[in-house]
N, C-alpha and C positions, 0 to 999 in steps of 0.2 A: 880149261875151257874159257879163257878170256876173262877170268875173275868173276864170272857170273855163275851162281849155283843153279841147280835144277829146281823145278817147281817145288815149293815147300809143302809140308804136311801140317805145320803148326799155324800160329796166328796169321802169318802172311797169306796163307791159302785163302783167307776171307777176302783178299783184295781182288781175286779173280772174278771174271764174269761167269754167268751161267753158260754152259757149253752150247746151249741152243737159244734161239731168239735174239732180238735186238735190244731188249730192255737191259738196263744196268742192274747188277745185283744190289741188294739192299746195303747201303752204306759201304761201298767198296773201299772208301778212304777213311773209314772210322778209326782205324788204329795207326794211322800215320804218326810218326814223330814230328815230321815237318808239316805243319798244319796248312790246310787250304785257307787262304784269306776269306773272311766272312762275306766279302762283297762279290766273291767269285762263285759262279754256278758251274760245277764240273759235270755238265750234262751230255757229254759226248764221249765216245770211246777214246778219241785222241786226247781229250782233257784228262780223263782218268789215267791213261797211260803216262801222260806227262807228270802228274803228281806222284804216281807210284814209282816211276824211275827216278824222279827228283829226290824222293825220300831215300832210295837206295844209294844215290850218289852223295847226298849231303851227309848222311849218317855213316858214310864210309863203308857200307856193306859192299859197295862196288868201289874197289880201291882206286885211288888216284893213279892215272896212267894205264889202267887195265883196259884191254880191248873190249869193245861192245859188239856182241854178236846178236843181230836182229832175231834170228831164229830161236836162240836160247831165251831171249827176253820174251818172245811170243809165247813160248811154252811155259815159262815161269809165271807170266801174268794171265795166260789164257786169253790173249788178245791177238788180233790179226796184224798182218804186216803193215798196213797203211797207218793205223793209229800209232804203232810203235815207231815207225819211221818219222811221222810228223812230230811225235814227242821228242825224239832225239834231235831233230833239226831245231826245235824250239829251245831245247836245253843248250845246244851249240850257240845259238844267238845270245844266250844269257851267260855264257862263259863256264858252264858246268860240263860241257862235252867239247872235245877238240876233234877236228877233222884234219887228218894228215894224208897227203898224196901217197898212194900205194899201201898205206897202213890202215886206212879207213878211219872209223870213229873209235875214240878212246875216251875214258873218263878224264876230264881235264886235270893235268898235274897241278899240284899246289906249290907255289913258290913263296918264299918268305916275304918278298917285296909286295905280294898281293895283299898282305895284312894291312900295311900302311896305306896302300892305295884305296882299298875298300873302306878303311876306317876314316880316312880324310873326307870321303864323300858322305859316309853315314853320319858323321858328327854334324855336318851342316844340314843334311836332309832331315835327320831326326829332330834337330833343334827347330827347324822350320815347321815340321809337322806338329810338334808339340805346341808351338805358339799358335798355329792356326787352329788346332783342336781346342785350345782354351778359349779362343774367340768364337768358334763356330759350333761347339758341342750342343747337341739337342737334348731334350728330355730323355730320349732313349739312350743316347750316349752316356748321360749321367747315370742312368739306371745300370747299364753294363759296368761302368766304372765302380759304382757302389758294390755290385756283386763281386768284382775282382778285389776290391779293398777288403771285403769280408773274408775272402779266401786267404788273402795275404795276412790278415790279422790273426787267423788261426795258426799260421805258420806253415813253412814248407819243409818237406822231409829231405834233408841233404843226402840221404841214402838212395833217393830215387832221381837220378840226374835227368832221365828222360821226362819224368813228370815235371821237373823244374823247368826244363827247356820248353815244354808245351805251355806252361803257365807264362813264361817269359814272352812267348810268341802271342799269347792271347792278349797280353797287355799292349804289346806293340801293335797288334792288329786293331785294337780299340782306338789307340791314338791315331793310327793311319786312317781308319774309317771316319773318325771325327773331324778330319780335315775337309771331308766332303769334296775331295778333288781326286777324280779317278786317275788322272795322269800321275799325280804324286803317289797315290796308293800303289799303282803298278810298279813304279820305279823303286819305291821303298821295299816292296815284296821281293824284288830281285836281289837287292843288296842285303836284305835280311837273310835270305837263303845262302848267299855267299859267305856271310859272317858265321852262320851256323855251321857250315862245313869246317871252318877254321876252329870253331869252338869244339867240335867233335874231335878234331885232330889233337887238341890238347886236353881233352876231357878228363883223363885220368890224373892229370897233373894240375888242374885248376882247383884251387882250394877256396874260392870265394863264390861258388855257384849259387848257393842259397842266399848269400849276402847280395849278390848282383840282382837276383829276382826281388829281394826285399826292398831294394832301392826304388822300386816302382811305386811304393806307397806315396812318396813325396810327389812323384810325377802325376799320379792319378788325382791326388788331393789338389794340386795346383790347377789341373785341367778342370776338375769339377768346380773349383772356385772361380774359374775364369781368369786366372793370373797368368797371362801369356808369357811375361818375362821370366817368371820363376819356372814355368813349365819348360820353356826352351832351354834355360840354363841347366835344369835338372837332366833333361834328355841328353844334352851334349856331354855333361859330366859322366852320365851312365855309359855312353858309348866310349868315351875316353878311357874310363876305368877298365872296360873290357879290353880295349886295345892294349893298354899297358900290361894287364895280367897275361894275356895270350902271348905278347911279345916276350915275356919272361920265361915262358915254358916251352916255346917252340925253338 
């Protein structure tokens, strides 16, 4: 059935809307692995559909190249045709869904050359963001950074890769938000999602996952201290190390 399973009865069932009414269910996105950026308000059915389907695509629950059936997605997410269709079009714009004549929509295939192309852009953008964040961070940004540093100091559990991936995203989201540049934040969010899909592709063979998340200590420390040069260099080194590790296992 096009690589899409029927509506689940486990944790993913919480993603669905109530069958009646127009209000969104409580925290329909609470258990996503691919987190919603904190500056985003997913306050419409189309937005929720986008983040739910993006999660399925990035985590490879919808396999690369598999056909996407709107009706099956509607049943799985308990959403109407219009929000699902809008979500798929948005994902196509971001390179996570591909549209082929006569074949319709499929989950975008993954090509090896995608890794280098995505990483080349991310190295520069993440470095830019980290430098700006160090210059522009507010008291609230510093508070969030301090909370994240406390969590990193406790240590991360390498046996919980999805938890590590969520923590990694929370650090990136803090850096992106601290730039206080909405255009840059939106661009970074797209490239982060593309990178995460590659990470999931090599997840079982990546042996530095906890180390990669731990590298964020230096990044957060530099941003908190306002050291733009060190923050930018640390961010670039982090993305470069990710690139090199994934290249070895794919």
